[in-house]
N, C-alpha and C positions, 0 to 999 in steps of 0.2 A: 566677297573675298576680303578678309581682314589682314592687314600687314602691320607687324610691329617693327619699327625702325629704331634699333638701339643705337643711341648716339646721334639723334636727329638734329642737334644744334651745331655740330661740327661741319667742316668743309664738305666731307663726303655725305654725311647724314642729311644735311640740309638740301643737297642736290638730289638725293634719293627721295626726300619728302616732296620736293617740288615735282619730281617725275611721277611719283605715285598719285599726287593730286591731278596732274595732267592726264593720267590714264584712268582716272575715276575710281581708284581703289579707296577703300575705307582704311584710314591710317591710324594706328595706335602709337602714341608717343608718351614719354614720361620725363619730366625734368628731374634733376638730381635730388631735389627736395621731395619728390614723389617716389623715386625709386633709386636706391643705391645698388648698382650692379656688382659691387664688391661684396654685397651681403647675399649669401647663398639662399637663405630662406625667403628673403624678401623677393628675390628674383623669381624663385619657383612659384611663390604665391601670386605674383603679378601675372606671370604667363598662364598659370592655372585659371585665374579669374577672367582674363581677357580671351584666352584660347585663340590666338591668331592662326591663320592658315599658313602664312609665310613669316619668316623672320629675316631681316637684314642686320647682320652683326657688324655695325660700323663703329661702335663705341670702343675707344682705345686711348691709352696714354701715349701721345705722340710728341715729337719734337725734332729739332735738327741735331747737328753734330755736337754742339756745345751742351745741349740738354741731355743727350744720350751719354756723353762722357761724364757729366757731372752727377747724374742721378740714376746710375745703373740698377740699384735695388728697386727703386720706384718703378722703373720701366718694366723690369722683369716681373715683379710681384703683382702689380696692379693688372697688367695685361693677362697674365695667367689666370688670375681670379675671375676677371670679367668673362673670359672665354669659357672657362670651365662651368661657371654658374649658368650662363645662357645656354650653352650646348646641352648640358645635363638636363636643364629644365625643359628644353625643346624636345629632347628624346623622351622624357618621362610623360609629357603632355601629348606626345605624338603629333607635333607640328608637321604639317605636310611637307614643307620645303624650308631649308635654311641656307642662306648664302653668307659665308664668312669672308670678310675683307682682310686680306693680308697686306703685304707690302713687297715691292721688288727688292728691298734691301735684304731679304731672306736668302738671296742667292749668293754663291761664293764670290769672293772679291775678284778673282781672276777667271770667272766663268767665260767660256767661249761666247763670242758675240755674233749675232743677237742671241740672247739667253733663252734657251728652250726650257720648258717645264721639267725635263728630265735632269737638268743641272743641279736640282736641289740636293744638298748634302753630299756633293761630290768632292768638295775641298773646303778650305778654311773660309770663314766669314770675314767681312770687313770689321776690324777691331773697333772703329768709332761708333758702331751701332749694334754690336754683337748681342747685347742683352735684350734689346728690343727684338732683334731678329730671332733669337732663340725662343722668345715668348710666342712670336707669330708662327714659327715653325711648329711649335707645340700645338697651336690652334689648328693648323693644317692637318697634322697627324690625328688630332682629336676627331675632326670631321671624317677622315678616312677610316678611323677605328669604329666610329658609330655606324658608318655605312657598311663596313665589313661585318660587324658583329650583329647589328640589329636591322640592317637594311634601311637605316635612316637616310632620307633624301637630302643629304648635306653636300654642298660643294664649296670649294675655296677659290677665290679669285685673287690674282696678284696684280694690282694696278701699278703702273709706272709712277713716276713722281707727279703728284697732283698739285693743282693750284686752281683758284677760281673765286667765285663769290662767297663771302662769309669766311674768308681765309684767316689764318692767325698771322698777324703782322708784328708780333712781339720782337723787340730789338735783339734778344738773345736766344729765345726758345723756339723761334719759327724756323721753317724750312728755308732753303736757300732762295728760292724765287720770291716769295712774299717779303722776306727780310730785305732782299736787294731792292725790291720795289719801294719799300718804305725808305731805305737809305737814300735812294736817288730822289724821291719825293721831298724828303726833308732837306737834302742838299740844295735842291732847286729853291725851296722856300727861304733858306738861309743864305743863298747866293754863295755857297761854299765852293772853293776852287777845285776840290777833288773828292772822290768817293773811294773808300778803301774796300776791296773785295778780298775775302779769304782765299788763300792758296795761289796757285800759279795761273789759273784760268784755263789750263789745258784739259782737265777732265771733261768727258762728254756725258751729257745727260739727256734723257727723253722726258718731255713734259706734256701732260694731258690736262685739258680743261675739265672741270668737275662734271659738267653736264654730259660730256661724252661718257664718262664712267657710269653715271646714273643710268643712261640709256642702255649701256652694255649690260649692266647688272639685271635690269628688267628683261632685256632680250634673253639672257641666259635662263632666268627663272621661268620665263614663259615657254622656253623651247628645249631645255635640257631634258633628257630621258633617263630612265633607270640605269642604263648602261654607263652613264656618266657620273653617277653619284660617287662621292668620295674623291672626285678628280680635282686637280689643280689646273686652273686656266689663267693664262696671262691676259691682261688688258692694257693696251698701249696704242701709240700712234704709228709706230714703225719708223719714226724720224727722230734723230737726236741732234744736239749742237754742243759746242764747247761752252764752258762757263763764261769765257771771254766773249763769245758771240751772244750769249744770253744777256750779259751786262750791257753790251752795245745796243741790243734791241730795246732793253728796258730804258736805257738812256734816251733813245729816240722817242719812245712812247711817252715818257715823262716830260720830255722837252728840256732836259738838263744840258747845260753847255760847258760844264767843267770837264776835268779829265778823270780817267779811271786809273787807280793805282792798285796793283795786286800785291798781296802780302804772302810771300812764299814761306814765311815762318809758320803759317797756319796750315792745318792738314787739308789735303785735297780730297781725301776719301777714296772710294773706288775709282780707278782710272776711266772706266767706261761702263755704262749700264743701259743697254738697249734691249728691250724685250722682243722675243720672237712671238709674234701675234698670229702665227699661221693657224693655230687651232681655232681661235674664235673667228678669224676671217673666213675660214672654210665653212663655219656654221652660218655665216651670212651677215656678220657685223663688222663695220670699220669706223674709225674715228672720223669726225667731221670738222672740228674746230682747229684752225691753224694757230701756231704759237702767237703770232702778232695779234690776231683777232682776239684770242683769249686774254692776252696782256692788256689790250685796250679796255676790255670789259672789266677785268680785275682792277685796273688802275682807277676806273670810275667808281668801283665799289669802295676802294680805299679812300678816295677823296670824299665820298658821300657818307662814310662811316669813320670819321677821324678818331673815334675812341674805341673802335672795335678791336678788343684784345691787344691794345697798344702797350 
């Protein structure tokens, strides 16, 4: 069994790679210098030459609120190209199964909580990441279309907010949790009196450790049947917290002794985003890693990799 993990160096891709090795699969990967997924012909030739049995499509242009607001063309254009190139090549080569990784931000801004898969496209998106969301929604619909027209065994998964080993800790372009982890770490080193956190601290978010997602993805690939092809499946923990609670937990894990100051002039984003994980739970999978346990592991990763996408 050969598996191609597109985007194997990112947060999700590296977790998938580790899980594949753990399960003794033969893993195919390619650095950007070897394969540009934005290149349609190169992508097709790569998949033709390696002929993987499964593909995990984790490659994507990702970032937090600042990056999404600042580079909308890049987020829309690059994600659409990557998705189309990989899915089209997979269908042409007749890859046995493909798992496309979306994002929970594809759901409407004011979707009923917890968010069921049926909430997709029922109302307006969150403006701060709508271009990324539109690209991901297109990827989901591509999977459904290939399943409907050609019977391709493609499924889409919607992970909740991810964090973990090999995360992006960039000062401006990272997601909220790793960015906060870095801010508190640097504040501790500099003996700063306060740490500023964007927004009011009241929005609620669900966070999942990357190893849980990797296990869930392999669980689905090993267990989903033809009746489920083209489906959209949520993956989450079923537990959320406020950004204020997250900041306090990070403060404790880091050992920072200053105060937290919220900046209400900055956007909060969606008020709440908790996924309904009933579908995958009924299939037999549940998340294992608690937020505090995951934060301790991620903080160790940050300290041991001080230059990791900083």
